[in-house]
C-alpha positions as YAML, in Angstrom:
chain: A
units: angstrom
residues:
- id: 1
  name: MET
  ca: [63.19, 101.91, 83.84]
- id: 2
  name: ASN
  ca: [60.97, 103.73, 86.37]
- id: 3
  name: GLU
  ca: [61.06, 107.50, 85.77]
- id: 4
  name: VAL
  ca: [60.82, 108.14, 89.52]
- id: 5
  name: TYR
  ca: [64.17, 106.41, 89.96]
- id: 6
  name: THR
  ca: [65.85, 108.19, 87.03]
- id: 7
  name: GLU
  ca: [64.81, 111.79, 87.63]
- id: 8
  name: SER
  ca: [67.52, 114.11, 88.98]
- id: 9
  name: LYS
  ca: [67.90, 114.24, 92.76]
- id: 10
  name: LYS
  ca: [68.99, 117.65, 94.01]
- id: 11
  name: PHE
  ca: [71.07, 118.84, 96.96]
- id: 12
  name: THR
  ca: [70.20, 121.84, 99.12]
- id: 13
  name: PHE
  ca: [72.10, 123.47, 101.97]
- id: 14
  name: HIS
  ca: [69.86, 125.03, 104.61]
- id: 15
  name: GLY
  ca: [72.56, 126.40, 106.91]
- id: 16
  name: LYS
  ca: [72.30, 130.01, 108.08]
- id: 17
  name: SER
  ca: [75.31, 132.29, 108.49]
- id: 18
  name: GLY
  ca: [74.11, 133.59, 111.86]
- id: 19
  name: SER
  ca: [73.47, 130.24, 113.54]
- id: 20
  name: TYR
  ca: [76.67, 128.68, 112.17]
- id: 21
  name: PHE
  ca: [78.68, 131.73, 113.26]
- id: 22
  name: GLU
  ca: [77.29, 131.44, 116.81]
- id: 23
  name: LEU
  ca: [78.16, 127.73, 116.87]
- id: 24
  name: GLN
  ca: [81.70, 128.31, 115.66]
- id: 25
  name: VAL
  ca: [82.35, 131.22, 118.04]
- id: 26
  name: ALA
  ca: [81.27, 129.01, 120.94]
- id: 27
  name: ASN
  ca: [83.55, 126.26, 119.61]
- id: 28
  name: TRP
  ca: [86.51, 128.66, 119.30]
- id: 29
  name: VAL
  ca: [86.04, 130.09, 122.79]
- id: 30
  name: LEU
  ca: [85.68, 126.69, 124.47]
- id: 31
  name: THR
  ca: [88.64, 125.28, 122.54]
- id: 32
  name: ALA
  ca: [90.80, 128.26, 123.59]
- id: 33
  name: VAL
  ca: [89.66, 128.18, 127.24]
- id: 34
  name: THR
  ca: [90.38, 124.44, 127.50]
- id: 35
  name: LEU
  ca: [93.76, 124.81, 125.74]
- id: 36
  name: GLY
  ca: [92.58, 122.71, 122.81]
- id: 37
  name: ILE
  ca: [90.97, 119.88, 124.77]
- id: 38
  name: TYR
  ca: [87.49, 120.83, 123.55]
- id: 39
  name: TYR
  ca: [88.55, 120.56, 119.88]
- id: 40
  name: PRO
  ca: [87.03, 117.06, 119.28]
- id: 41
  name: TRP
  ca: [83.65, 118.19, 120.64]
- id: 42
  name: ALA
  ca: [83.88, 121.37, 118.56]
- id: 43
  name: LYS
  ca: [84.50, 119.32, 115.45]
- id: 44
  name: ALA
  ca: [81.61, 116.95, 116.24]
- id: 45
  name: ASN
  ca: [79.28, 119.94, 116.75]
- id: 46
  name: LYS
  ca: [80.40, 121.47, 113.46]
- id: 47
  name: LEU
  ca: [79.96, 118.27, 111.44]
- id: 48
  name: ARG
  ca: [76.59, 117.54, 113.05]
- id: 49
  name: TYR
  ca: [75.35, 121.01, 112.06]
- id: 50
  name: LEU
  ca: [76.64, 120.84, 108.48]
- id: 51
  name: TYR
  ca: [75.22, 117.35, 107.91]
- id: 52
  name: GLN
  ca: [71.81, 118.20, 109.36]
- id: 53
  name: LYS
  ca: [71.59, 121.28, 107.16]
- id: 54
  name: THR
  ca: [72.39, 119.34, 103.98]
- id: 55
  name: GLU
  ca: [69.38, 117.94, 102.16]
- id: 56
  name: PHE
  ca: [69.38, 115.40, 99.33]
- id: 57
  name: ALA
  ca: [66.20, 114.30, 97.55]
- id: 58
  name: GLY
  ca: [64.02, 115.63, 100.35]
- id: 59
  name: SER
  ca: [65.90, 114.05, 103.29]
- id: 60
  name: ARG
  ca: [68.80, 115.32, 105.36]
- id: 61
  name: PHE
  ca: [72.08, 113.69, 106.31]
- id: 62
  name: THR
  ca: [73.03, 112.77, 109.87]
- id: 63
  name: PHE
  ca: [76.44, 112.66, 111.51]
- id: 64
  name: HIS
  ca: [76.52, 110.19, 114.41]
- id: 65
  name: GLY
  ca: [80.07, 110.83, 115.63]
- id: 66
  name: THR
  ca: [80.64, 112.15, 119.14]
- id: 67
  name: GLY
  ca: [83.20, 114.34, 120.81]
- id: 68
  name: LYS
  ca: [84.07, 111.48, 123.16]
- id: 69
  name: GLU
  ca: [84.97, 109.20, 120.23]
- id: 70
  name: MET
  ca: [87.03, 111.93, 118.61]
- id: 71
  name: PHE
  ca: [88.73, 112.85, 121.89]
- id: 72
  name: LYS
  ca: [90.18, 109.35, 122.21]
- id: 73
  name: GLY
  ca: [91.47, 109.64, 118.66]
- id: 74
  name: PHE
  ca: [92.70, 113.18, 119.34]
- id: 75
  name: ILE
  ca: [94.91, 112.02, 122.21]
- id: 76
  name: LYS
  ca: [96.35, 109.17, 120.12]
- id: 77
  name: ALA
  ca: [97.00, 111.55, 117.21]
- id: 78
  name: ILE
  ca: [98.85, 113.98, 119.47]
- id: 79
  name: GLY
  ca: [100.92, 111.06, 120.76]
- id: 80
  name: LEU
  ca: [101.95, 110.09, 117.22]
- id: 81
  name: PHE
  ca: [103.10, 113.60, 116.38]
- id: 82
  name: MET
  ca: [104.87, 113.99, 119.73]
- id: 83
  name: VAL
  ca: [106.94, 110.91, 118.89]
- id: 84
  name: LEU
  ca: [107.95, 112.42, 115.54]
- id: 85
  name: TYR
  ca: [108.73, 115.76, 117.21]
- id: 86
  name: ALA
  ca: [110.76, 114.03, 119.93]
- id: 87
  name: VAL
  ca: [112.83, 112.26, 117.26]
- id: 88
  name: LEU
  ca: [113.56, 115.58, 115.55]
- id: 89
  name: VAL
  ca: [114.46, 117.34, 118.81]
- id: 90
  name: GLY
  ca: [116.64, 114.42, 119.89]
- id: 91
  name: PHE
  ca: [118.70, 114.53, 116.71]
- id: 92
  name: ALA
  ca: [118.83, 118.36, 116.80]
- id: 93
  name: LEU
  ca: [120.24, 118.36, 120.34]
- id: 94
  name: SER
  ca: [123.10, 116.14, 119.21]
- id: 95
  name: GLY
  ca: [124.67, 119.15, 117.50]
- id: 96
  name: ASP
  ca: [125.79, 116.96, 114.61]
- id: 97
  name: PRO
  ca: [124.57, 118.41, 111.25]
- id: 98
  name: ASN
  ca: [124.46, 114.94, 109.72]
- id: 99
  name: LEU
  ca: [122.29, 113.60, 112.54]
- id: 100
  name: VAL
  ca: [120.01, 116.62, 112.21]
- id: 101
  name: LYS
  ca: [119.55, 115.80, 108.52]
- id: 102
  name: ILE
  ca: [118.78, 112.19, 109.46]
- id: 103
  name: GLY
  ca: [116.22, 113.41, 112.01]
- id: 104
  name: ILE
  ca: [114.52, 115.64, 109.42]
- id: 105
  name: ALA
  ca: [114.46, 112.74, 106.94]
- id: 106
  name: ILE
  ca: [112.87, 110.46, 109.55]
- id: 107
  name: VAL
  ca: [110.17, 113.07, 110.29]
- id: 108
  name: TYR
  ca: [109.37, 113.53, 106.59]
- id: 109
  name: LEU
  ca: [109.31, 109.77, 106.00]
- id: 110
  name: GLY
  ca: [107.19, 109.21, 109.11]
- id: 111
  name: THR
  ca: [104.74, 111.89, 107.98]
- id: 112
  name: ALA
  ca: [104.54, 110.30, 104.52]
- id: 113
  name: PHE
  ca: [103.72, 106.93, 106.10]
- id: 114
  name: LEU
  ca: [101.02, 108.57, 108.22]
- id: 115
  name: ILE
  ca: [99.16, 110.02, 105.21]
- id: 116
  name: PRO
  ca: [97.69, 106.75, 103.83]
- id: 117
  name: MET
  ca: [96.97, 105.59, 107.38]
- id: 118
  name: ALA
  ca: [95.19, 108.87, 108.12]
- id: 119
  name: LEU
  ca: [93.16, 108.72, 104.90]
- id: 120
  name: HIS
  ca: [92.18, 105.10, 105.52]
- id: 121
  name: GLY
  ca: [91.25, 105.57, 109.17]
- id: 122
  name: SER
  ca: [89.39, 108.83, 108.69]
- id: 123
  name: MET
  ca: [87.40, 107.43, 105.76]
- id: 124
  name: ARG
  ca: [86.41, 104.36, 107.80]
- id: 125
  name: TYR
  ca: [85.30, 106.49, 110.73]
- id: 126
  name: ARG
  ca: [83.64, 109.39, 108.90]
- id: 127
  name: THR
  ca: [81.66, 107.23, 106.48]
- id: 128
  name: SER
  ca: [80.43, 104.75, 109.10]
- id: 129
  name: ARG
  ca: [79.23, 107.62, 111.29]
- id: 130
  name: SER
  ca: [77.34, 109.25, 108.39]
- id: 131
  name: SER
  ca: [73.86, 108.28, 107.25]
- id: 132
  name: TRP
  ca: [70.95, 109.36, 105.06]
- id: 133
  name: ARG
  ca: [67.42, 108.12, 105.79]
- id: 134
  name: GLY
  ca: [68.91, 105.65, 108.28]
- id: 135
  name: ILE
  ca: [71.26, 104.05, 105.73]
- id: 136
  name: HIS
  ca: [74.93, 104.30, 106.70]
- id: 137
  name: PHE
  ca: [77.85, 104.91, 104.40]
- id: 138
  name: GLY
  ca: [80.94, 102.73, 104.64]
- id: 139
  name: TYR
  ca: [84.52, 102.36, 103.47]
- id: 140
  name: ARG
  ca: [85.86, 98.90, 102.63]
- id: 141
  name: GLY
  ca: [89.32, 99.82, 101.41]
- id: 142
  name: SER
  ca: [92.44, 97.89, 102.37]
- id: 143
  name: LEU
  ca: [95.23, 99.83, 104.09]
- id: 144
  name: LYS
  ca: [97.81, 97.67, 102.30]
- id: 145
  name: SER
  ca: [96.29, 98.50, 98.92]
- id: 146
  name: LEU
  ca: [96.12, 102.21, 99.75]
- id: 147
  name: TYR
  ca: [99.78, 102.21, 100.81]
- id: 148
  name: SER
  ca: [100.70, 100.57, 97.51]
- id: 149
  name: VAL
  ca: [98.73, 103.06, 95.41]
- id: 150
  name: PHE
  ca: [100.01, 106.03, 97.41]
- id: 151
  name: PHE
  ca: [103.73, 105.25, 97.42]
- id: 152
  name: VAL
  ca: [103.97, 103.93, 93.85]
- id: 153
  name: ASN
  ca: [102.26, 107.06, 92.54]
- id: 154
  name: LEU
  ca: [104.20, 109.33, 94.90]
- id: 155
  name: PHE
  ca: [107.49, 107.88, 93.61]
- id: 156
  name: LEU
  ca: [106.41, 108.34, 89.98]
- id: 157
  name: THR
  ca: [105.32, 111.91, 90.71]
- id: 158
  name: LEU
  ca: [108.65, 112.79, 92.33]
- id: 159
  name: PHE
  ca: [110.61, 110.97, 89.61]
- id: 160
  name: SER
  ca: [108.74, 112.93, 86.89]
- id: 161
  name: PHE
  ca: [109.19, 116.25, 88.75]
- id: 162
  name: GLY
  ca: [105.42, 116.56, 89.26]
- id: 163
  name: ILE
  ca: [104.27, 115.74, 85.73]
- id: 164
  name: TYR
  ca: [102.69, 112.48, 86.94]
- id: 165
  name: MET
  ca: [100.56, 114.31, 89.55]
- id: 166
  name: PRO
  ca: [97.25, 114.04, 87.57]
- id: 167
  name: TRP
  ca: [97.70, 110.24, 87.44]
- id: 168
  name: PHE
  ca: [98.53, 110.24, 91.18]
- id: 169
  name: ILE
  ca: [95.31, 112.14, 91.95]
- id: 170
  name: THR
  ca: [93.22, 109.95, 89.63]
- id: 171
  name: ASN
  ca: [94.56, 106.62, 90.92]
- id: 172
  name: LEU
  ca: [94.16, 107.72, 94.54]
- id: 173
  name: ARG
  ca: [90.56, 108.82, 93.94]
- id: 174
  name: ARG
  ca: [89.78, 105.53, 92.17]
- id: 175
  name: GLU
  ca: [91.16, 103.59, 95.13]
- id: 176
  name: ILE
  ca: [89.31, 105.58, 97.79]
- id: 177
  name: ILE
  ca: [86.00, 106.29, 96.04]
- id: 178
  name: GLY
  ca: [85.87, 102.78, 94.58]
- id: 179
  name: ASN
  ca: [85.76, 101.41, 98.13]
- id: 180
  name: LEU
  ca: [82.95, 103.69, 99.30]
- id: 181
  name: ARG
  ca: [79.55, 102.15, 99.98]
- id: 182
  name: PHE
  ca: [76.11, 103.63, 100.56]
- id: 183
  name: GLY
  ca: [74.23, 100.70, 102.01]
- id: 184
  name: ASP
  ca: [74.47, 98.07, 99.27]
- id: 185
  name: ALA
  ca: [75.20, 100.68, 96.57]
- id: 186
  name: GLN
  ca: [78.80, 101.18, 95.47]
- id: 187
  name: PHE
  ca: [80.67, 104.28, 94.31]
- id: 188
  name: SER
  ca: [83.32, 104.51, 91.60]
- id: 189
  name: PHE
  ca: [85.47, 107.22, 90.06]
- id: 190
  name: GLU
  ca: [85.64, 107.15, 86.26]
- id: 191
  name: GLY
  ca: [87.79, 110.22, 85.63]
- id: 192
  name: SER
  ca: [90.62, 110.17, 83.09]
- id: 193
  name: ALA
  ca: [94.12, 111.19, 84.22]
- id: 194
  name: SER
  ca: [95.00, 112.49, 80.76]
- id: 195
  name: GLU
  ca: [91.90, 114.72, 80.82]
- id: 196
  name: LEU
  ca: [92.91, 116.05, 84.24]
- id: 197
  name: PHE
  ca: [96.44, 116.67, 82.93]
- id: 198
  name: MET
  ca: [95.06, 118.79, 80.07]
- id: 199
  name: ILE
  ca: [92.77, 120.73, 82.43]
- id: 200
  name: LEU
  ca: [95.74, 121.60, 84.64]
- id: 201
  name: LEU
  ca: [98.10, 122.35, 81.75]
- id: 202
  name: LYS
  ca: [95.61, 124.54, 79.90]
- id: 203
  name: GLY
  ca: [94.44, 126.15, 83.13]
- id: 204
  name: GLN
  ca: [97.90, 127.09, 84.37]
- id: 205
  name: LEU
  ca: [98.98, 128.50, 81.01]
- id: 206
  name: LEU
  ca: [95.81, 130.57, 80.53]
- id: 207
  name: THR
  ca: [95.88, 131.73, 84.16]
- id: 208
  name: ILE
  ca: [99.34, 133.20, 83.53]
- id: 209
  name: LEU
  ca: [98.36, 134.72, 80.18]
- id: 210
  name: THR
  ca: [95.18, 136.31, 81.63]
- id: 211
  name: LEU
  ca: [96.97, 137.58, 84.74]
- id: 212
  name: GLY
  ca: [94.98, 135.26, 86.99]
- id: 213
  name: VAL
  ca: [91.49, 135.74, 85.53]
- id: 214
  name: TYR
  ca: [91.31, 132.22, 84.08]
- id: 215
  name: TYR
  ca: [92.04, 130.70, 87.52]
- id: 216
  name: PHE
  ca: [88.32, 130.62, 88.29]
- id: 217
  name: PHE
  ca: [87.54, 128.81, 85.04]
- id: 218
  name: MET
  ca: [90.30, 126.27, 85.72]
- id: 219
  name: THR
  ca: [88.80, 125.72, 89.18]
- id: 220
  name: ARG
  ca: [85.38, 125.24, 87.55]
- id: 221
  name: ASP
  ca: [86.82, 122.60, 85.22]
- id: 222
  name: LEU
  ca: [88.53, 120.84, 88.14]
- id: 223
  name: TYR
  ca: [85.29, 120.73, 90.13]
- id: 224
  name: LYS
  ca: [83.43, 119.30, 87.14]
- id: 225
  name: HIS
  ca: [86.10, 116.68, 86.45]
- id: 226
  name: LEU
  ca: [86.44, 115.54, 90.06]
- id: 227
  name: VAL
  ca: [82.69, 115.57, 90.85]
- id: 228
  name: ASN
  ca: [80.98, 114.61, 87.59]
- id: 229
  name: ASN
  ca: [83.04, 111.43, 87.31]
- id: 230
  name: ILE
  ca: [81.75, 110.03, 90.62]
- id: 231
  name: PHE
  ca: [79.26, 107.22, 89.90]
- id: 232
  name: LEU
  ca: [76.87, 105.34, 92.20]
- id: 233
  name: HIS
  ca: [76.04, 101.76, 91.15]
- id: 234
  name: GLN
  ca: [72.83, 100.11, 92.36]
- id: 235
  name: ASN
  ca: [71.00, 96.99, 91.14]
- id: 236
  name: GLY
  ca: [72.94, 96.87, 87.89]
- id: 237
  name: GLU
  ca: [72.10, 100.51, 87.10]
- id: 238
  name: TYR
  ca: [74.03, 103.67, 87.85]
- id: 239
  name: ALA
  ca: [73.78, 107.38, 88.53]
- id: 240
  name: HIS
  ca: [76.45, 110.04, 88.64]
- id: 241
  name: LEU
  ca: [76.96, 113.36, 90.36]
- id: 242
  name: GLU
  ca: [76.63, 116.46, 88.20]
- id: 243
  name: ILE
  ca: [77.89, 119.88, 89.28]
- id: 244
  name: ASN
  ca: [76.96, 122.84, 87.09]
- id: 245
  name: ILE
  ca: [78.93, 125.87, 88.21]
- id: 246
  name: THR
  ca: [80.37, 128.71, 86.14]
- id: 247
  name: GLY
  ca: [83.71, 130.46, 86.13]
- id: 248
  name: TRP
  ca: [82.11, 133.83, 86.81]
- id: 249
  name: GLY
  ca: [79.97, 132.33, 89.56]
- id: 250
  name: LEU
  ca: [83.08, 130.97, 91.26]
- id: 251
  name: ALA
  ca: [84.87, 134.28, 90.77]
- id: 252
  name: LYS
  ca: [82.07, 136.18, 92.50]
- id: 253
  name: LEU
  ca: [81.93, 133.59, 95.30]
- id: 254
  name: GLU
  ca: [85.67, 133.49, 95.99]
- id: 255
  name: ILE
  ca: [86.32, 137.23, 95.64]
- id: 256
  name: VAL
  ca: [83.50, 138.10, 98.05]
- id: 257
  name: ASN
  ca: [84.72, 135.35, 100.40]
- id: 258
  name: LEU
  ca: [88.21, 136.85, 100.33]
- id: 259
  name: PHE
  ca: [86.93, 140.31, 101.22]
- id: 260
  name: ILE
  ca: [84.82, 138.85, 104.04]
- id: 261
  name: LEU
  ca: [87.89, 137.17, 105.54]
- id: 262
  name: ILE
  ca: [90.04, 140.29, 105.14]
- id: 263
  name: PHE
  ca: [87.57, 142.78, 106.62]
- id: 264
  name: THR
  ca: [86.57, 140.50, 109.51]
- id: 265
  name: LEU
  ca: [90.19, 139.49, 110.23]
- id: 266
  name: GLY
  ca: [89.23, 135.86, 109.68]
- id: 267
  name: LEU
  ca: [86.18, 135.90, 111.95]
- id: 268
  name: GLY
  ca: [83.93, 135.65, 108.90]
- id: 269
  name: ALA
  ca: [85.14, 132.11, 108.12]
- id: 270
  name: PRO
  ca: [81.77, 130.56, 109.14]
- id: 271
  name: LEU
  ca: [79.99, 132.89, 106.70]
- id: 272
  name: VAL
  ca: [82.44, 131.84, 103.97]
- id: 273
  name: THR
  ca: [81.72, 128.17, 104.69]
- id: 274
  name: VAL
  ca: [77.94, 128.69, 104.49]
- id: 275
  name: ARG
  ca: [78.17, 130.74, 101.28]
- id: 276
  name: THR
  ca: [80.44, 128.16, 99.63]
- id: 277
  name: LEU
  ca: [78.35, 125.13, 100.58]
- id: 278
  name: ARG
  ca: [75.14, 126.87, 99.56]
- id: 279
  name: TYR
  ca: [76.53, 127.71, 96.11]
- id: 280
  name: LEU
  ca: [78.16, 124.35, 95.41]
- id: 281
  name: LEU
  ca: [75.27, 122.19, 96.62]
- id: 282
  name: ALA
  ca: [72.63, 124.33, 94.89]
- id: 283
  name: ASN
  ca: [74.40, 123.48, 91.65]
- id: 284
  name: THR
  ca: [74.89, 119.76, 92.32]
- id: 285
  name: GLU
  ca: [72.53, 116.86, 91.64]
- id: 286
  name: LEU
  ca: [72.52, 113.10, 91.18]
- id: 287
  name: GLU
  ca: [71.53, 112.08, 87.66]
- id: 288
  name: GLY
  ca: [70.56, 108.58, 86.57]
- id: 289
  name: PHE
  ca: [69.08, 105.54, 88.33]
- id: 290
  name: PHE
  ca: [68.74, 105.78, 92.11]
- id: 291
  name: ASP
  ca: [66.21, 103.89, 94.23]
- id: 292
  name: PRO
  ca: [66.43, 105.20, 97.82]
- id: 293
  name: ASP
  ca: [63.74, 102.77, 99.00]
- id: 294
  name: GLY
  ca: [65.74, 99.86, 97.61]
- id: 295
  name: LEU
  ca: [68.87, 100.60, 99.64]
- id: 296
  name: VAL
  ca: [69.82, 97.87, 102.11]
- id: 297
  name: GLN
  ca: [71.87, 98.53, 105.24]
- id: 298
  name: THR
  ca: [75.13, 96.61, 104.90]
- id: 299
  name: GLU
  ca: [77.75, 98.74, 106.65]
- id: 300
  name: GLU
  ca: [79.00, 98.24, 110.20]
- id: 301
  name: GLN
  ca: [79.62, 101.17, 112.53]
- id: 302
  name: TYR
  ca: [83.28, 101.97, 113.22]
- id: 303
  name: GLN
  ca: [84.00, 104.16, 116.23]
- id: 304
  name: ASN
  ca: [87.81, 104.49, 116.22]
- id: 305
  name: ALA
  ca: [88.40, 108.16, 115.38]
- id: 306
  name: THR
  ca: [92.20, 108.16, 115.79]
- id: 307
  name: TYR
  ca: [93.05, 108.92, 112.20]
- id: 308
  name: GLU
  ca: [90.17, 111.38, 111.79]
- id: 309
  name: ASP
  ca: [92.31, 113.77, 113.86]
- id: 310
  name: VAL
  ca: [95.59, 112.75, 112.22]
- id: 311
  name: ALA
  ca: [93.99, 113.70, 108.89]
- id: 312
  name: ASP
  ca: [93.08, 117.08, 110.38]
- id: 313
  name: MET
  ca: [96.62, 117.67, 111.61]
- id: 314
  name: LEU
  ca: [98.02, 116.77, 108.19]
- id: 315
  name: ASP
  ca: [95.38, 119.04, 106.58]
- id: 316
  name: LEU
  ca: [94.04, 116.20, 104.43]
- id: 317
  name: ASN
  ca: [90.69, 116.85, 102.79]
- id: 318
  name: LEU
  ca: [88.33, 113.91, 102.56]
- id: 319
  name: VAL
  ca: [86.72, 112.95, 99.28]
...
């Protein structure tokens, strides 16, 4: 196996607090002045900056999405939530407590049905509009399959009063990450649900016993489990992501971030973003076989950004 292809490939974040703060302030002002209409362009500007400042193995990522694409999706997303809100208001105006309960149930059920749709649509859009060295990412997942995984695991989680949550998270990540492509290379998630269960159980117990101190070490273990089990398969070989962060490193990062947000009344959020990305990416690398020159473009571009904005409104974090 060629050593050039098996040596670790590192990530670096080159973003600067000052330039990102200026960008975000401009985004906030324009979004406020336009009563929210500028939001899609603000998001496109933000993603374009963050991608261009992220380097992997000597080359930087590119985000090709546009505010115009996202604006179309933004309007559709608002329409979907207006329908749900109208249903709730309609039942509330009836004055009948039973109808109000039905209206609330419809809104909750409708929101639950939107989550897989939002994940699926946002993954298709975001990945197809992302590239590295001209090679686009892609998402080939089936919405029907995602619905099945989501609702079966949601039911089991509710039925078990939350105990099944680690299996829910693991199965959902396997479904989503397993359908990610990077040119002709394929991703997979190999994490164990039982291992995640033990991380959460141990972490929550020790966090209580240490009056919160162990929280940072539990977060470290979660990062390592969720990131280190992501594999990239290419030409019969594979590589995997490796994040090497420490509990004390996370503690310093998050405590300083908290003080920044408090003393700036939230205006320091761009600085927090830059500090966090710089720390996490500086400690992340791809280990194993990876031949960037052997990647073949296989993914089509997908420009429907409807569910990119639905995912935002539901506060869903992408993989």
